mmCIF entry with sequence, helices, sheets and N, C-alpha, C, O atoms, coordinates in Angstrom:
data_MODEL
# 
_entry.id   MODEL 
# 
_entity.id                         1 
_entity.type                       polymer 
_entity.pdbx_number_of_molecules   1 
# 
_entity_poly.entity_id                      1 
_entity_poly.type                           'polypeptide(L)' 
_entity_poly.nstd_linkage                   no 
_entity_poly.nstd_monomer                   no 
_entity_poly.pdbx_seq_one_letter_code       MDTIVRGYQGLHLLWDLNWDRVLYLATITVALFAGGWLGSVLL 
_entity_poly.pdbx_seq_one_letter_code_can   MDTIVRGYQGLHLLWDLNWDRVLYLATITVALFAGGWLGSVLL 
_entity_poly.pdbx_strand_id                 A 
# 
loop_
_entity_poly_seq.entity_id 
_entity_poly_seq.num 
_entity_poly_seq.mon_id 
_entity_poly_seq.hetero 
1 1  MET n 
1 2  ASP n 
1 3  THR n 
1 4  ILE n 
1 5  VAL n 
1 6  ARG n 
1 7  GLY n 
1 8  TYR n 
1 9  GLN n 
1 10 GLY n 
1 11 LEU n 
1 12 HIS n 
1 13 LEU n 
1 14 LEU n 
1 15 TRP n 
1 16 ASP n 
1 17 LEU n 
1 18 ASN n 
1 19 TRP n 
1 20 ASP n 
1 21 ARG n 
1 22 VAL n 
1 23 LEU n 
1 24 TYR n 
1 25 LEU n 
1 26 ALA n 
1 27 THR n 
1 28 ILE n 
1 29 THR n 
1 30 VAL n 
1 31 ALA n 
1 32 LEU n 
1 33 PHE n 
1 34 ALA n 
1 35 GLY n 
1 36 GLY n 
1 37 TRP n 
1 38 LEU n 
1 39 GLY n 
1 40 SER n 
1 41 VAL n 
1 42 LEU n 
1 43 LEU n 
# 
_struct_asym.id          A 
_struct_asym.entity_id   1 
# 
_struct_conf.conf_type_id            HELX_P 
_struct_conf.id                      HELX_P1 
_struct_conf.pdbx_PDB_helix_id       AA1 
_struct_conf.beg_label_comp_id       ASP 
_struct_conf.beg_label_asym_id       A 
_struct_conf.beg_label_seq_id        2 
_struct_conf.pdbx_beg_PDB_ins_code   ? 
_struct_conf.end_label_comp_id       LEU 
_struct_conf.end_label_asym_id       A 
_struct_conf.end_label_seq_id        42 
_struct_conf.pdbx_end_PDB_ins_code   ? 
_struct_conf.beg_auth_comp_id        ASP 
_struct_conf.beg_auth_asym_id        A 
_struct_conf.beg_auth_seq_id         2 
_struct_conf.end_auth_comp_id        LEU 
_struct_conf.end_auth_asym_id        A 
_struct_conf.end_auth_seq_id         42 
_struct_conf.pdbx_PDB_helix_class    1 
_struct_conf.details                 ? 
_struct_conf.pdbx_PDB_helix_length   41 
# 
_struct_conf_type.id          HELX_P 
_struct_conf_type.criteria    ? 
_struct_conf_type.reference   ? 
# 
loop_
_atom_site.group_PDB 
_atom_site.id 
_atom_site.type_symbol 
_atom_site.label_atom_id 
_atom_site.label_alt_id 
_atom_site.label_comp_id 
_atom_site.label_asym_id 
_atom_site.label_entity_id 
_atom_site.label_seq_id 
_atom_site.pdbx_PDB_ins_code 
_atom_site.Cartn_x 
_atom_site.Cartn_y 
_atom_site.Cartn_z 
_atom_site.occupancy 
_atom_site.B_iso_or_equiv 
_atom_site.pdbx_formal_charge 
_atom_site.auth_seq_id 
_atom_site.auth_comp_id 
_atom_site.auth_asym_id 
_atom_site.auth_atom_id 
_atom_site.pdbx_PDB_model_num 
ATOM 1   N N  . MET A 1 1  ? 0.788   -1.208 0.039   1.00 0.00 ? 1  MET A N  1 
ATOM 2   C CA . MET A 1 1  ? -0.037  0.034  -0.063  1.00 0.00 ? 1  MET A CA 1 
ATOM 3   C C  . MET A 1 1  ? 0.851   1.272  0.019   1.00 0.00 ? 1  MET A C  1 
ATOM 4   O O  . MET A 1 1  ? 0.487   2.308  -0.539  1.00 0.00 ? 1  MET A O  1 
ATOM 5   N N  . ASP A 1 2  ? 1.995   1.208  0.689   1.00 0.00 ? 2  ASP A N  1 
ATOM 6   C CA . ASP A 1 2  ? 2.869   2.325  0.741   1.00 0.00 ? 2  ASP A CA 1 
ATOM 7   C C  . ASP A 1 2  ? 3.434   2.603  -0.623  1.00 0.00 ? 2  ASP A C  1 
ATOM 8   O O  . ASP A 1 2  ? 3.529   3.769  -1.006  1.00 0.00 ? 2  ASP A O  1 
ATOM 9   N N  . THR A 1 3  ? 3.790   1.666  -1.326  1.00 0.00 ? 3  THR A N  1 
ATOM 10  C CA . THR A 1 3  ? 4.179   1.760  -2.693  1.00 0.00 ? 3  THR A CA 1 
ATOM 11  C C  . THR A 1 3  ? 3.202   2.537  -3.640  1.00 0.00 ? 3  THR A C  1 
ATOM 12  O O  . THR A 1 3  ? 3.593   3.411  -4.414  1.00 0.00 ? 3  THR A O  1 
ATOM 13  N N  . ILE A 1 4  ? 1.982   2.168  -3.522  1.00 0.00 ? 4  ILE A N  1 
ATOM 14  C CA . ILE A 1 4  ? 0.903   2.791  -4.281  1.00 0.00 ? 4  ILE A CA 1 
ATOM 15  C C  . ILE A 1 4  ? 0.848   4.310  -3.912  1.00 0.00 ? 4  ILE A C  1 
ATOM 16  O O  . ILE A 1 4  ? 0.866   5.191  -4.771  1.00 0.00 ? 4  ILE A O  1 
ATOM 17  N N  . VAL A 1 5  ? 0.777   4.553  -2.537  1.00 0.00 ? 5  VAL A N  1 
ATOM 18  C CA . VAL A 1 5  ? 0.799   6.001  -2.197  1.00 0.00 ? 5  VAL A CA 1 
ATOM 19  C C  . VAL A 1 5  ? 1.969   6.751  -2.667  1.00 0.00 ? 5  VAL A C  1 
ATOM 20  O O  . VAL A 1 5  ? 1.828   7.878  -3.140  1.00 0.00 ? 5  VAL A O  1 
ATOM 21  N N  . ARG A 1 6  ? 3.119   6.188  -2.563  1.00 0.00 ? 6  ARG A N  1 
ATOM 22  C CA . ARG A 1 6  ? 4.335   6.835  -3.083  1.00 0.00 ? 6  ARG A CA 1 
ATOM 23  C C  . ARG A 1 6  ? 4.269   7.099  -4.546  1.00 0.00 ? 6  ARG A C  1 
ATOM 24  O O  . ARG A 1 6  ? 4.581   8.211  -4.970  1.00 0.00 ? 6  ARG A O  1 
ATOM 25  N N  . GLY A 1 7  ? 3.865   6.107  -5.379  1.00 0.00 ? 7  GLY A N  1 
ATOM 26  C CA . GLY A 1 7  ? 3.689   6.265  -6.738  1.00 0.00 ? 7  GLY A CA 1 
ATOM 27  C C  . GLY A 1 7  ? 2.705   7.422  -7.139  1.00 0.00 ? 7  GLY A C  1 
ATOM 28  O O  . GLY A 1 7  ? 2.965   8.226  -8.034  1.00 0.00 ? 7  GLY A O  1 
ATOM 29  N N  . TYR A 1 8  ? 1.541   7.431  -6.389  1.00 0.00 ? 8  TYR A N  1 
ATOM 30  C CA . TYR A 1 8  ? 0.526   8.455  -6.596  1.00 0.00 ? 8  TYR A CA 1 
ATOM 31  C C  . TYR A 1 8  ? 1.156   9.887  -6.304  1.00 0.00 ? 8  TYR A C  1 
ATOM 32  O O  . TYR A 1 8  ? 0.961   10.847 -7.050  1.00 0.00 ? 8  TYR A O  1 
ATOM 33  N N  . GLN A 1 9  ? 1.919   9.942  -5.165  1.00 0.00 ? 9  GLN A N  1 
ATOM 34  C CA . GLN A 1 9  ? 2.528   11.236 -4.867  1.00 0.00 ? 9  GLN A CA 1 
ATOM 35  C C  . GLN A 1 9  ? 3.497   11.687 -5.975  1.00 0.00 ? 9  GLN A C  1 
ATOM 36  O O  . GLN A 1 9  ? 3.583   12.858 -6.347  1.00 0.00 ? 9  GLN A O  1 
ATOM 37  N N  . GLY A 1 10 ? 4.229   10.653 -6.481  1.00 0.00 ? 10 GLY A N  1 
ATOM 38  C CA . GLY A 1 10 ? 5.171   11.019 -7.538  1.00 0.00 ? 10 GLY A CA 1 
ATOM 39  C C  . GLY A 1 10 ? 4.447   11.526 -8.750  1.00 0.00 ? 10 GLY A C  1 
ATOM 40  O O  . GLY A 1 10 ? 4.878   12.542 -9.297  1.00 0.00 ? 10 GLY A O  1 
ATOM 41  N N  . LEU A 1 11 ? 3.367   10.901 -9.230  1.00 0.00 ? 11 LEU A N  1 
ATOM 42  C CA . LEU A 1 11 ? 2.646   11.302 -10.354 1.00 0.00 ? 11 LEU A CA 1 
ATOM 43  C C  . LEU A 1 11 ? 2.001   12.682 -10.055 1.00 0.00 ? 11 LEU A C  1 
ATOM 44  O O  . LEU A 1 11 ? 1.938   13.545 -10.931 1.00 0.00 ? 11 LEU A O  1 
ATOM 45  N N  . HIS A 1 12 ? 1.558   12.859 -8.889  1.00 0.00 ? 12 HIS A N  1 
ATOM 46  C CA . HIS A 1 12 ? 0.943   14.184 -8.503  1.00 0.00 ? 12 HIS A CA 1 
ATOM 47  C C  . HIS A 1 12 ? 1.939   15.318 -8.624  1.00 0.00 ? 12 HIS A C  1 
ATOM 48  O O  . HIS A 1 12 ? 1.639   16.417 -9.092  1.00 0.00 ? 12 HIS A O  1 
ATOM 49  N N  . LEU A 1 13 ? 3.183   14.980 -8.160  1.00 0.00 ? 13 LEU A N  1 
ATOM 50  C CA . LEU A 1 13 ? 4.285   15.947 -8.223  1.00 0.00 ? 13 LEU A CA 1 
ATOM 51  C C  . LEU A 1 13 ? 4.589   16.324 -9.708  1.00 0.00 ? 13 LEU A C  1 
ATOM 52  O O  . LEU A 1 13 ? 4.766   17.501 -10.023 1.00 0.00 ? 13 LEU A O  1 
ATOM 53  N N  . LEU A 1 14 ? 4.646   15.341 -10.585 1.00 0.00 ? 14 LEU A N  1 
ATOM 54  C CA . LEU A 1 14 ? 4.901   15.525 -11.914 1.00 0.00 ? 14 LEU A CA 1 
ATOM 55  C C  . LEU A 1 14 ? 3.714   16.314 -12.659 1.00 0.00 ? 14 LEU A C  1 
ATOM 56  O O  . LEU A 1 14 ? 3.955   17.091 -13.583 1.00 0.00 ? 14 LEU A O  1 
ATOM 57  N N  . TRP A 1 15 ? 2.534   16.082 -12.232 1.00 0.00 ? 15 TRP A N  1 
ATOM 58  C CA . TRP A 1 15 ? 1.434   16.810 -12.702 1.00 0.00 ? 15 TRP A CA 1 
ATOM 59  C C  . TRP A 1 15 ? 1.514   18.313 -12.238 1.00 0.00 ? 15 TRP A C  1 
ATOM 60  O O  . TRP A 1 15 ? 1.308   19.241 -13.020 1.00 0.00 ? 15 TRP A O  1 
ATOM 61  N N  . ASP A 1 16 ? 1.811   18.475 -10.989 1.00 0.00 ? 16 ASP A N  1 
ATOM 62  C CA . ASP A 1 16 ? 1.934   19.922 -10.596 1.00 0.00 ? 16 ASP A CA 1 
ATOM 63  C C  . ASP A 1 16 ? 3.070   20.663 -11.256 1.00 0.00 ? 16 ASP A C  1 
ATOM 64  O O  . ASP A 1 16 ? 3.006   21.886 -11.381 1.00 0.00 ? 16 ASP A O  1 
ATOM 65  N N  . LEU A 1 17 ? 4.134   19.952 -11.693 1.00 0.00 ? 17 LEU A N  1 
ATOM 66  C CA . LEU A 1 17 ? 5.207   20.671 -12.345 1.00 0.00 ? 17 LEU A CA 1 
ATOM 67  C C  . LEU A 1 17 ? 4.945   20.860 -13.748 1.00 0.00 ? 17 LEU A C  1 
ATOM 68  O O  . LEU A 1 17 ? 5.505   21.796 -14.320 1.00 0.00 ? 17 LEU A O  1 
ATOM 69  N N  . ASN A 1 18 ? 4.096   20.027 -14.438 1.00 0.00 ? 18 ASN A N  1 
ATOM 70  C CA . ASN A 1 18 ? 3.913   20.010 -15.902 1.00 0.00 ? 18 ASN A CA 1 
ATOM 71  C C  . ASN A 1 18 ? 2.630   20.261 -16.394 1.00 0.00 ? 18 ASN A C  1 
ATOM 72  O O  . ASN A 1 18 ? 2.384   20.089 -17.587 1.00 0.00 ? 18 ASN A O  1 
ATOM 73  N N  . TRP A 1 19 ? 1.619   20.726 -15.443 1.00 0.00 ? 19 TRP A N  1 
ATOM 74  C CA . TRP A 1 19 ? 0.243   21.025 -15.973 1.00 0.00 ? 19 TRP A CA 1 
ATOM 75  C C  . TRP A 1 19 ? 0.123   22.001 -17.078 1.00 0.00 ? 19 TRP A C  1 
ATOM 76  O O  . TRP A 1 19 ? -0.679  21.869 -18.002 1.00 0.00 ? 19 TRP A O  1 
ATOM 77  N N  . ASP A 1 20 ? 0.954   22.990 -16.946 1.00 0.00 ? 20 ASP A N  1 
ATOM 78  C CA . ASP A 1 20 ? 1.004   24.081 -18.002 1.00 0.00 ? 20 ASP A CA 1 
ATOM 79  C C  . ASP A 1 20 ? 1.500   23.539 -19.350 1.00 0.00 ? 20 ASP A C  1 
ATOM 80  O O  . ASP A 1 20 ? 1.058   24.009 -20.399 1.00 0.00 ? 20 ASP A O  1 
ATOM 81  N N  . ARG A 1 21 ? 2.328   22.648 -19.338 1.00 0.00 ? 21 ARG A N  1 
ATOM 82  C CA . ARG A 1 21 ? 2.814   22.058 -20.732 1.00 0.00 ? 21 ARG A CA 1 
ATOM 83  C C  . ARG A 1 21 ? 1.622   21.167 -21.243 1.00 0.00 ? 21 ARG A C  1 
ATOM 84  O O  . ARG A 1 21 ? 1.405   21.149 -22.454 1.00 0.00 ? 21 ARG A O  1 
ATOM 85  N N  . VAL A 1 22 ? 0.867   20.453 -20.422 1.00 0.00 ? 22 VAL A N  1 
ATOM 86  C CA . VAL A 1 22 ? -0.180  19.733 -20.827 1.00 0.00 ? 22 VAL A CA 1 
ATOM 87  C C  . VAL A 1 22 ? -1.278  20.611 -21.554 1.00 0.00 ? 22 VAL A C  1 
ATOM 88  O O  . VAL A 1 22 ? -1.767  20.344 -22.652 1.00 0.00 ? 22 VAL A O  1 
ATOM 89  N N  . LEU A 1 23 ? -1.590  21.726 -20.744 1.00 0.00 ? 23 LEU A N  1 
ATOM 90  C CA . LEU A 1 23 ? -2.525  22.778 -21.298 1.00 0.00 ? 23 LEU A CA 1 
ATOM 91  C C  . LEU A 1 23 ? -2.102  23.362 -22.529 1.00 0.00 ? 23 LEU A C  1 
ATOM 92  O O  . LEU A 1 23 ? -2.952  23.564 -23.395 1.00 0.00 ? 23 LEU A O  1 
ATOM 93  N N  . TYR A 1 24 ? -0.771  23.695 -22.752 1.00 0.00 ? 24 TYR A N  1 
ATOM 94  C CA . TYR A 1 24 ? -0.214  24.135 -23.936 1.00 0.00 ? 24 TYR A CA 1 
ATOM 95  C C  . TYR A 1 24 ? -0.430  23.220 -25.141 1.00 0.00 ? 24 TYR A C  1 
ATOM 96  O O  . TYR A 1 24 ? -0.834  23.644 -26.224 1.00 0.00 ? 24 TYR A O  1 
ATOM 97  N N  . LEU A 1 25 ? -0.132  21.914 -24.887 1.00 0.00 ? 25 LEU A N  1 
ATOM 98  C CA . LEU A 1 25 ? -0.308  20.960 -26.003 1.00 0.00 ? 25 LEU A CA 1 
ATOM 99  C C  . LEU A 1 25 ? -1.806  20.725 -26.313 1.00 0.00 ? 25 LEU A C  1 
ATOM 100 O O  . LEU A 1 25 ? -2.176  20.425 -27.448 1.00 0.00 ? 25 LEU A O  1 
ATOM 101 N N  . ALA A 1 26 ? -2.643  20.867 -25.291 1.00 0.00 ? 26 ALA A N  1 
ATOM 102 C CA . ALA A 1 26 ? -4.136  20.687 -25.596 1.00 0.00 ? 26 ALA A CA 1 
ATOM 103 C C  . ALA A 1 26 ? -4.668  21.787 -26.391 1.00 0.00 ? 26 ALA A C  1 
ATOM 104 O O  . ALA A 1 26 ? -5.472  21.597 -27.304 1.00 0.00 ? 26 ALA A O  1 
ATOM 105 N N  . THR A 1 27 ? -4.193  23.033 -26.028 1.00 0.00 ? 27 THR A N  1 
ATOM 106 C CA . THR A 1 27 ? -4.575  24.286 -26.679 1.00 0.00 ? 27 THR A CA 1 
ATOM 107 C C  . THR A 1 27 ? -4.143  24.123 -28.224 1.00 0.00 ? 27 THR A C  1 
ATOM 108 O O  . THR A 1 27 ? -4.999  24.356 -29.077 1.00 0.00 ? 27 THR A O  1 
ATOM 109 N N  . ILE A 1 28 ? -2.917  23.754 -28.596 1.00 0.00 ? 28 ILE A N  1 
ATOM 110 C CA . ILE A 1 28 ? -2.462  23.605 -29.863 1.00 0.00 ? 28 ILE A CA 1 
ATOM 111 C C  . ILE A 1 28 ? -3.202  22.561 -30.587 1.00 0.00 ? 28 ILE A C  1 
ATOM 112 O O  . ILE A 1 28 ? -3.479  22.769 -31.769 1.00 0.00 ? 28 ILE A O  1 
ATOM 113 N N  . THR A 1 29 ? -3.564  21.439 -30.007 1.00 0.00 ? 29 THR A N  1 
ATOM 114 C CA . THR A 1 29 ? -4.331  20.377 -30.696 1.00 0.00 ? 29 THR A CA 1 
ATOM 115 C C  . THR A 1 29 ? -5.674  20.851 -30.906 1.00 0.00 ? 29 THR A C  1 
ATOM 116 O O  . THR A 1 29 ? -6.198  20.588 -31.988 1.00 0.00 ? 29 THR A O  1 
ATOM 117 N N  . VAL A 1 30 ? -6.352  21.546 -29.994 1.00 0.00 ? 30 VAL A N  1 
ATOM 118 C CA . VAL A 1 30 ? -7.685  22.062 -30.312 1.00 0.00 ? 30 VAL A CA 1 
ATOM 119 C C  . VAL A 1 30 ? -7.617  23.107 -31.387 1.00 0.00 ? 30 VAL A C  1 
ATOM 120 O O  . VAL A 1 30 ? -8.458  23.107 -32.286 1.00 0.00 ? 30 VAL A O  1 
ATOM 121 N N  . ALA A 1 31 ? -6.664  23.988 -31.339 1.00 0.00 ? 31 ALA A N  1 
ATOM 122 C CA . ALA A 1 31 ? -6.527  25.061 -32.461 1.00 0.00 ? 31 ALA A CA 1 
ATOM 123 C C  . ALA A 1 31 ? -6.371  24.244 -33.746 1.00 0.00 ? 31 ALA A C  1 
ATOM 124 O O  . ALA A 1 31 ? -7.109  24.590 -34.669 1.00 0.00 ? 31 ALA A O  1 
ATOM 125 N N  . LEU A 1 32 ? -5.559  23.246 -33.961 1.00 0.00 ? 32 LEU A N  1 
ATOM 126 C CA . LEU A 1 32 ? -5.349  22.605 -35.152 1.00 0.00 ? 32 LEU A CA 1 
ATOM 127 C C  . LEU A 1 32 ? -6.653  22.005 -35.733 1.00 0.00 ? 32 LEU A C  1 
ATOM 128 O O  . LEU A 1 32 ? -7.027  22.169 -36.894 1.00 0.00 ? 32 LEU A O  1 
ATOM 129 N N  . PHE A 1 33 ? -7.308  21.277 -34.767 1.00 0.00 ? 33 PHE A N  1 
ATOM 130 C CA . PHE A 1 33 ? -8.571  20.671 -35.257 1.00 0.00 ? 33 PHE A CA 1 
ATOM 131 C C  . PHE A 1 33 ? -9.539  21.676 -35.576 1.00 0.00 ? 33 PHE A C  1 
ATOM 132 O O  . PHE A 1 33 ? -10.276 21.463 -36.539 1.00 0.00 ? 33 PHE A O  1 
ATOM 133 N N  . ALA A 1 34 ? -9.656  22.741 -34.921 1.00 0.00 ? 34 ALA A N  1 
ATOM 134 C CA . ALA A 1 34 ? -10.591 23.867 -35.225 1.00 0.00 ? 34 ALA A CA 1 
ATOM 135 C C  . ALA A 1 34 ? -10.229 24.476 -36.615 1.00 0.00 ? 34 ALA A C  1 
ATOM 136 O O  . ALA A 1 34 ? -11.109 24.593 -37.467 1.00 0.00 ? 34 ALA A O  1 
ATOM 137 N N  . GLY A 1 35 ? -8.989  24.851 -36.846 1.00 0.00 ? 35 GLY A N  1 
ATOM 138 C CA . GLY A 1 35 ? -8.577  25.233 -38.017 1.00 0.00 ? 35 GLY A CA 1 
ATOM 139 C C  . GLY A 1 35 ? -8.792  24.294 -39.259 1.00 0.00 ? 35 GLY A C  1 
ATOM 140 O O  . GLY A 1 35 ? -9.074  24.742 -40.370 1.00 0.00 ? 35 GLY A O  1 
ATOM 141 N N  . GLY A 1 36 ? -8.647  23.040 -39.002 1.00 0.00 ? 36 GLY A N  1 
ATOM 142 C CA . GLY A 1 36 ? -8.935  22.039 -40.089 1.00 0.00 ? 36 GLY A CA 1 
ATOM 143 C C  . GLY A 1 36 ? -10.449 21.967 -40.377 1.00 0.00 ? 36 GLY A C  1 
ATOM 144 O O  . GLY A 1 36 ? -10.905 21.828 -41.512 1.00 0.00 ? 36 GLY A O  1 
ATOM 145 N N  . TRP A 1 37 ? -11.166 22.070 -39.291 1.00 0.00 ? 37 TRP A N  1 
ATOM 146 C CA . TRP A 1 37 ? -12.666 22.031 -39.429 1.00 0.00 ? 37 TRP A CA 1 
ATOM 147 C C  . TRP A 1 37 ? -13.192 23.253 -40.158 1.00 0.00 ? 37 TRP A C  1 
ATOM 148 O O  . TRP A 1 37 ? -14.014 23.120 -41.065 1.00 0.00 ? 37 TRP A O  1 
ATOM 149 N N  . LEU A 1 38 ? -12.725 24.472 -39.774 1.00 0.00 ? 38 LEU A N  1 
ATOM 150 C CA . LEU A 1 38 ? -13.044 25.667 -40.540 1.00 0.00 ? 38 LEU A CA 1 
ATOM 151 C C  . LEU A 1 38 ? -12.605 25.657 -41.897 1.00 0.00 ? 38 LEU A C  1 
ATOM 152 O O  . LEU A 1 38 ? -13.324 26.120 -42.783 1.00 0.00 ? 38 LEU A O  1 
ATOM 153 N N  . GLY A 1 39 ? -11.419 25.139 -42.144 1.00 0.00 ? 39 GLY A N  1 
ATOM 154 C CA . GLY A 1 39 ? -11.011 25.082 -43.539 1.00 0.00 ? 39 GLY A CA 1 
ATOM 155 C C  . GLY A 1 39 ? -11.744 24.158 -44.358 1.00 0.00 ? 39 GLY A C  1 
ATOM 156 O O  . GLY A 1 39 ? -11.885 24.416 -45.553 1.00 0.00 ? 39 GLY A O  1 
ATOM 157 N N  . SER A 1 40 ? -12.241 23.080 -43.845 1.00 0.00 ? 40 SER A N  1 
ATOM 158 C CA . SER A 1 40 ? -13.136 22.193 -44.625 1.00 0.00 ? 40 SER A CA 1 
ATOM 159 C C  . SER A 1 40 ? -14.542 22.705 -44.870 1.00 0.00 ? 40 SER A C  1 
ATOM 160 O O  . SER A 1 40 ? -15.163 22.456 -45.902 1.00 0.00 ? 40 SER A O  1 
ATOM 161 N N  . VAL A 1 41 ? -15.030 23.464 -43.827 1.00 0.00 ? 41 VAL A N  1 
ATOM 162 C CA . VAL A 1 41 ? -16.340 24.092 -43.987 1.00 0.00 ? 41 VAL A CA 1 
ATOM 163 C C  . VAL A 1 41 ? -16.326 25.266 -44.986 1.00 0.00 ? 41 VAL A C  1 
ATOM 164 O O  . VAL A 1 41 ? -17.257 25.417 -45.777 1.00 0.00 ? 41 VAL A O  1 
ATOM 165 N N  . LEU A 1 42 ? -15.341 26.037 -44.949 1.00 0.00 ? 42 LEU A N  1 
ATOM 166 C CA . LEU A 1 42 ? -15.342 27.256 -45.741 1.00 0.00 ? 42 LEU A CA 1 
ATOM 167 C C  . LEU A 1 42 ? -14.820 26.989 -47.262 1.00 0.00 ? 42 LEU A C  1 
ATOM 168 O O  . LEU A 1 42 ? -15.095 27.762 -48.179 1.00 0.00 ? 42 LEU A O  1 
ATOM 169 N N  . LEU A 1 43 ? -14.109 25.919 -47.415 1.00 0.00 ? 43 LEU A N  1 
ATOM 170 C CA . LEU A 1 43 ? -13.469 25.622 -48.830 1.00 0.00 ? 43 LEU A CA 1 
ATOM 171 C C  . LEU A 1 43 ? -14.402 24.598 -49.463 1.00 0.00 ? 43 LEU A C  1 
ATOM 172 O O  . LEU A 1 43 ? -14.165 24.162 -50.590 1.00 0.00 ? 43 LEU A O  1 
# 
């Protein structure tokens, strides 16, 4: 059980340090899909 708790704490620390990078990648992905969709609708 202690190993599971330590693993969760480690993942939580990584999430705290890198959440802005995840948000950055998600924003770029959504923008690319939105641009592709708009391009297919308008052309």
